[in-house]
N, C-alpha and C positions, 0 to 999 in steps of 0.2 A: 497386267507388270513383265513392266521391265526391269533388268535386273543386272550387275557385275558376276561375274564367279570371284574369285579369287583364290590365289592361287599358296598362302600364305599369311596366318592370323595375326591382328596387331599390335605393332612390341608392345614395350612395357611404359612408351607414349602414347598408345594407342595412336599410332599409324601404320598404312600399308605405301611404302614406295613400288608400284606398279613400272617397271619397262621392260625396251619388248615391242612385237607387237599383241601387244594389250593396253600397253600405251595408247598406241596407238586408233587400235580402238575405242576409246574412253575418248579422245582431242580431234582425231577426223569423222569420225561417224556418228558414236554417240553425243559429239562436239559438246564434251565440260567443257566450263569453264570453271574456275578460281571460285565461291559461297553457292554452286552447284553439290543439292545435295541428292546422294541414291543410295539401292537399295545392294548392299553388300550382303553375299554367299560366302560365307567364310567353311575353310576345311569340315570346320568343326559342321555344317548342315546350320547353323543358327541363322542370319538374315538380320544385316548391322547395317542402321543405316549409320553412314558416311558425308560426309561433307568433303570435296574438292579442292587441298585449300593448296595446291602447287602445283603448277604449270609449268614447268622449261622447257626454253625455244624448244622451238621446230617440236615439240609433246611430246619429245626420246622421254623423258621422265611426265609422273602422273602423283605426285603425294595424297594420298588418302587419308584419313584422321575422322578419328570416330562422333558423329556427332549421336545424343541423348544417354539408353544406356547402355556399357558397353558389357554387353550377354558375352565377351568372348572371355572378356573379365571373372568370368559366375567362374566355380572347380568341377570343372565335369560338363560342360553349356549345356544344355538343352531343347534341341529345335526347336520340337513343340513351345516352350513360352518360345520364344526371339519371333514370333513369324506372323506379322502383322499381316499382312496379304495371303499366308496360303497353311494351308496346314497339310501337313505330311500324314500322308491317304494309312485310310487303317489296314487295304492288300497291299499285297506286292504284289508289282503286275508279269511277268514268264514271258517272251515271244522268242520260240526256237523258229526261227526261220531258214527254210532253205536258202540255197546259196543264189540271189539274182544276180545278170549280169553289174557290175561296177555299179554306174549312174540308181540303176534301182536301189541296191544300199547303203545305197547314201541317202537316197530319199528315207529309205524304207523307218531306218532308225534317227533322219529328224525325227521326221510324225512321234517313233514310237514315245522320244527324249520325253516331244512335246507335251505330249499322252500321259506324261508320268509313266512307263512305262523304269518297273526299275532295274530287267535284267535282259539284252538284248543276246540269246546264242545262235549264230550261223549254225548251219547246220553242210555237210556234206553229205549229198542225196545224188539215189542211182541216177536220176533227170536230171540233177546239174551240169552242167557245164564244165569240161576241169578247167580253163583258164579261171571264169567263175571260182570255184573251188580254191582257190591258188592265190584265186586274188581277194579274197574273206579268210583265208589263211596270212596272208601276209599285212596285210589295213589291222586286222583281231591280234598281231601281237606287235611284242613291245616295243618297234621299231621304231613303226610307221607316224603314229600317232595323228594320223585323216580321222579317225575317226572320235579323236578325245576329241579334236577340234569342232568338227560334225555338233558333239553330245558339246559342247563348251556353247559356241556359239546358242545349240536350239534353246541352252536351258536360258541366256543370257535377255534371251527372244519374249520363250511364255514363259518366264518365273517360276518355274518346273521348283520348288528344294528335293527335288528326287536326283539324287546324281547317280543319275544312269549307269550302270558295268556292259563292257557289253563284252564278254565270252570268249577265249580262243576257237575259233572256230574248229569245229569235234563231229564223230561218226553219231547216226541216227541213235546208236545200241551207246557210246557216252555219254549225251544229250539226256536219255529214256536213263541215266544210270542218276545224272546233276541233276535231274529233277527229283529221281523218286529222293537222294540224299535231302536237296533243299525243299522239299514241300512242308509242310504242315499237317493237320491233322485231319483241317476241313477245309481241301485247297480243290477244285473244280482242274479239270485237265483235259480241254477238247483240239481236235487236229481235222482244220480247218479242210476238204473233200468232196470235188468238182461231181464226184454221181450222187445216184435220187441211196442206191444201193444200201441198206444199211446203216444209213445219214443214219442223225436223231435231230429235232428244231436243238440250238442253242436251249433254248429256258430247261428242255426235258432233260438237257446232261447235265447244265451243275443244282437242278432245283434238291439234287438226295445229299449234297456239298455243303449245300446252304441252309436245310434249317437242320445240318450236325450242328450249329453252333459256329464263332466267328472268322469267320476267313480271314486270315492267316494273307495267304500267297495263290493265286491262281496263271495256267503257265494259257497261251495261245500255240498250234502252228499252225504253220503256212505254211505252201508247197511253194517251190521255183517257176519259171513260164513255165516249166514242164509236168509242173504237177508235185506230187507223192506215188508213189513204187504203184499198189494192191500191196507187196512180199512189206513194207516198208510200212501199211496202213494196222499193215495186218499189227506187225509188231511192236504198235510205238498203240492199237488199241491193248492192246498182251501187260500192256504197262504202263496203264491208267490212262491215258487218251482219247475222249470218244470222240468220234467222228460226226462228223457238226454239220448239214448243208447249208446252206443259206440261201431260201427262192427268191432269188435277181436272175439280174442279165449274169451272162459271163467275166469275171472282173479276174484286172492282170491280177496279178503276184505282190505290186506293190499298191496299189486298189485293197483285192481280200487282203494284205497284215491292215491297214487304220480300218474299214473294215472286220474286222475280227476282231481289232483288239478295242475300238470305243464301241461296240454288241454287247461284248464277255464285261467289258466296265463295264458297262451300266447296269446291270441283272445284279452287277454283284454289288453293288453303291444303291444300290430301288429294290432291294431282295424282301426290304420289309414295305414297300409294297404290290408289290404284287403277292400273286400264288399261284402257283403248279398244278394246274387239273386235267386230271387223264380220259 
């Protein structure tokens, strides 16, 4: 289900005036016309049905008006009440991604958003190229905006209800401290490693956390093109990340990120239908 991500809530009359690149996106890409209905994701997280009321010449402005119940008029609107086509996930997924080449980071973030990842944390690692780290620091800063645009476009394309956040690029020490601060009581965390020694299967890595109660959050750590150094793996392991090795072909970092997100998400979501046996 496609959606349009709005930057403001409807005004008192139930209208949103869209201008700039977003109006061109509506008129030129989605090719909406007056009278068309679409789902609009509001800043509150609610999904609002709206109608295209008016399009100015050249598509410079598009006016949307509320259709059906006005969820934005509720006091403290609840996203769960306003999602006719997509539920908020019960588990927040975090991706700690070591800084890869800029095009690969763009792809990883887009795919993470489409999968409903709550947070992406770029990490500056020992095997990361200096230029890649500098790019990640610039793009994750407040002045670039490229990753924010990628997030918006991916949410609009996929219909994700999750407002994915990209954190500033940080060191591994800072990343582990952030996860310790944000992780819930039952929050499995795994780090993908290309070597077999010292690793366990994914389901073995998360079984204990999943058995102890509702899973509020889960984390995946993925290396860049050069992988993760043994010292970094040891540090991550000491801070709660369990080394996991997938019995598959050698994966590029952008493939490993998507593969890992899907595997971890599936293990958490389907925890009631599988049981780990030692």
